[in-house]
C-alpha positions in Angstrom: 24.9 19.4 -13.8 21.7 19.6 -15.6 20.1 17.1 -13.9 17.0 16.5 -11.8 17.1 14.7 -9.1 13.6 12.5 -8.3 12.5 11.0 -5.0 9.0 9.5 -3.9 8.7 9.7 -0.1 6.2 8.3 2.3 7.7 8.7 6.0 11.0 8.4 5.3 12.9 11.2 7.9 15.4 8.3 8.7 16.3 7.9 4.9 15.7 11.2 3.1 18.8 12.9 4.3 21.4 10.8 3.3 19.6 10.2 -0.3 19.1 14.0 -0.8 22.9 14.4 0.0 24.0 11.8 -2.1 22.3 13.2 -5.2 23.4 16.8 -4.7 26.9 15.7 -5.8 25.5 15.2 -9.3 22.1 16.9 -9.6 21.2 20.5 -9.5 17.7 20.1 -8.6 15.9 17.8 -6.2 12.1 17.1 -6.7 10.8 15.0 -3.5 6.9 13.8 -4.7 5.9 13.2 -1.3 3.0 10.6 -0.2 1.0 12.8 2.3 4.2 11.9 4.8 2.9 12.2 8.3 6.7 12.3 9.6 9.3 14.9 9.1 10.3 14.1 5.7 9.0 17.0 3.6 10.4 19.7 6.5 14.4 17.8 6.4 13.7 17.4 2.7 13.1 21.5 2.4 15.6 22.2 4.8 18.7 20.5 2.4 16.9 22.4 -0.9 15.1 20.4 -2.4 11.3 21.0 -3.9 8.3 19.2 -2.0 5.3 18.1 -4.0 2.9 16.8 -2.2 0.5 13.7 -4.4 -1.2 11.2 -2.6 0.6 7.7 -3.7 -0.7 6.8 -7.3 1.6 3.6 -7.6 4.9 3.3 -8.2 5.0 4.0 -12.0 2.8 6.9 -12.2 4.1 8.2 -8.5 7.4 8.7 -10.5 6.0 9.9 -13.7 4.3 12.3 -11.8 7.5 14.0 -11.2 8.4 14.8 -14.6 6.7 17.5 -15.7 7.8 19.8 -13.0 12.0 19.0 -14.1 13.3 22.2 -15.0 16.1 19.9 -16.4 15.6 17.3 -19.8 17.5 14.6 -17.7 16.2 13.0 -14.8 17.6 10.6 -12.0 15.0 9.0 -10.8 15.8 7.2 -6.7 14.2 5.9 -4.4 14.6 7.5 -0.7 16.7 4.1 0.5 18.6 4.0 -2.4 22.1 6.0 -2.6 24.9 6.7 -5.5 28.0 4.7 -4.8 31.6 6.6 -5.3 31.8 5.2 -9.0 28.2 6.0 -9.8 29.0 10.0 -9.2 31.9 9.7 -10.8 30.6 8.3 -14.0 28.3 10.6 -14.1 30.0 13.6 -14.0 32.4 12.2 -16.7 28.7 11.9 -18.8 28.4 14.6 -21.8 24.7 14.6 -21.4 23.9 17.3 -24.3 25.6 15.6 -27.3 25.3 11.9 -25.7 23.3 9.1 -28.3 21.7 7.3 -25.4 18.3 7.7 -24.0 18.9 6.8 -20.8 21.6 4.9 -18.3 21.3 2.2 -16.2 23.2 1.3 -12.9 24.0 -2.1 -11.2 22.0 -1.7 -8.2 23.5 -3.4 -4.9 20.8 -4.6 -2.5 21.7 -4.9 1.6 19.7 -6.7 4.1 20.9 -5.0 6.9 24.3 -5.0 6.8 24.9 -7.9 4.5 25.4 -7.3 0.6 22.9 -10.1 -1.3 25.4 -11.1 -4.0 22.2 -12.9 -5.1 20.4 -10.1 -6.6 23.2 -8.4 -8.5 23.8 -6.8 -10.1 20.0 -5.9 -10.8 20.3 -3.4 -13.8 18.1 -0.3 -13.0 17.6 2.1 -16.0 17.6 5.8 -13.3 18.9 8.3 -15.5 17.5 9.4 -18.7 15.9 12.0 -21.2 12.1 13.0 -20.1 11.9 14.4 -23.7 12.4 10.6 -25.4 11.7 8.1 -22.7 9.6 7.6 -19.4 8.4 5.3 -16.6 5.7 2.9 -17.2 2.2 3.7 -16.0 2.1 -0.2 -14.0 1.3 0.6 -10.3 3.8 -1.8 -9.2 7.4 -2.2 -9.9 7.4 0.2 -12.8 10.5 0.6 -15.1 11.7 3.1 -17.6 10.5 2.2 -21.0 14.0 3.1 -23.2 15.4 1.7 -26.4 19.1 3.1 -26.5 20.1 2.5 -23.2 24.2 2.8 -21.9 25.1 0.1 -19.3 27.4 2.2 -16.9 29.7 0.5 -14.8 28.2 1.8 -11.5 26.6 0.8 -8.8 23.7 2.1 -7.2 23.4 0.9 -3.3 20.0 0.1 -2.1 19.5 -0.3 1.3 16.0 -2.0 1.0 15.9 -3.6 3.9 17.1 -3.1 7.9 16.7 -6.9 8.9 15.2 -10.4 8.1 12.2 -9.4 9.8 11.5 -6.2 7.9 12.0 -7.7 4.7 9.4 -10.5 5.6 6.8 -8.0 6.5 7.9 -6.2 3.4 7.7 -8.5 1.1 3.7 -9.9 2.8 2.9 -6.2 1.7 4.0 -6.8 -1.5 2.5 -10.6 -2.0 -0.9 -8.8 -1.1 -0.4 -6.1 -3.9 0.9 -8.6 -6.0 -2.2 -10.6 -6.3 -4.4 -8.1 -6.6 -2.7 -5.8 -9.5 -2.3 -9.3 -11.1 -6.1 -10.0 -10.5 -7.5 -6.5 -11.5 -5.1 -7.1 -14.8 -7.5 -10.1 -15.5 -5.1 -13.1 -14.9 -6.3 -15.9 -13.1 -4.2 -18.7 -11.2 -4.8 -22.4 -11.5 -4.5 -24.9 -8.2 -0.9 -25.8 -9.5 0.8 -22.0 -10.1 1.6 -21.8 -6.2 3.3 -25.1 -6.0 5.0 -24.7 -9.9 5.8 -21.1 -9.7 7.4 -21.4 -5.8 9.4 -24.6 -6.6 10.5 -22.6 -9.9 11.4 -19.6 -7.6 13.2 -21.8 -5.1 15.2 -23.5 -8.6 16.0 -20.1 -10.4 17.4 -18.5 -7.0 19.9 -21.8 -5.6 20.9 -23.0 -8.6 20.3 -21.2 -11.7 21.5 -18.1 -9.6 23.9 -20.3 -7.8 22.3 -19.1 -4.3 23.0 -22.2 -2.5 26.9 -21.2 -2.4 26.0 -17.7 -1.0 26.2 -18.8 2.3 23.2 -18.2 5.1 22.0 -15.2 3.4 21.6 -16.6 -0.3 19.7 -19.3 1.2 17.6 -16.7 3.1 16.4 -14.8 0.3 16.0 -17.6 -1.8 13.4 -19.0 0.5 12.0 -15.6 1.1 11.2 -15.4 -2.5 9.7 -18.7 -3.1 7.5 -18.3 -0.4 6.8 -14.8 -1.9 5.9 -16.6 -5.5 3.9 -19.4 -3.7 1.5 -17.3 -1.9 1.0 -14.8 -4.9 -0.8 -17.3 -6.4 -2.2 -18.4 -3.3 -4.0 -15.3 -2.5 -5.3 -15.1 -6.5 -7.0 -18.2 -5.7 -8.4 -16.7 -3.0 -9.3 -13.4 -4.8 -11.1 -16.3 -7.2 -13.1 -18.0 -5.0 -14.4 -14.5 -3.3 -15.3 -13.2 -7.1 -17.8 -17.1 -7.0 
């Protein structure tokens, strides 16, 4: 199919082979936009037939958008190194008539795992990843960017997301996102009040446990809910620290 896979990487030698083999089933071109990896990521990708382009990390949105001009095809499948196409997604993509479709992009239901544990609380977590670069593109925000498209079709297909090897990994990664999120919000001119950590922390916990039913998803639902609440709380707590240092 005339689809270009666009994968951003940084030291992903453990994941790069699996994700490339996953997209090779539906893509005739594979781009790897690498943020100056120091492991074997680029070597493995090139051996598997991918075109590697090195670019210092620009932020999530800008980095993914960076690869678009290098794609030979109009249709791009954006996928992270820790993601895979499920069998139902491969079948759905193969059945698409991309030359005549009225849609600008297609979304997948993302299934996130912590180790071998599927986190039901986060499903379906819709993400638009297959899109026509001539009609839409990634937003240029540095954190958790998304494809900005008006005419999207939700596919009955899953994208597997092996985000964390275990809960220790999740906590360490969350710490990084907390710091980045606080800094991005602060740089954008947003300011926190002394009530915001509590309000957002409790709000995130209530949403996860009650509104999304995480309280009934067993220990994994509770684990994820508590970590999410901690993340929300600490983001605004760090923003208060940034504001204090500003003064």
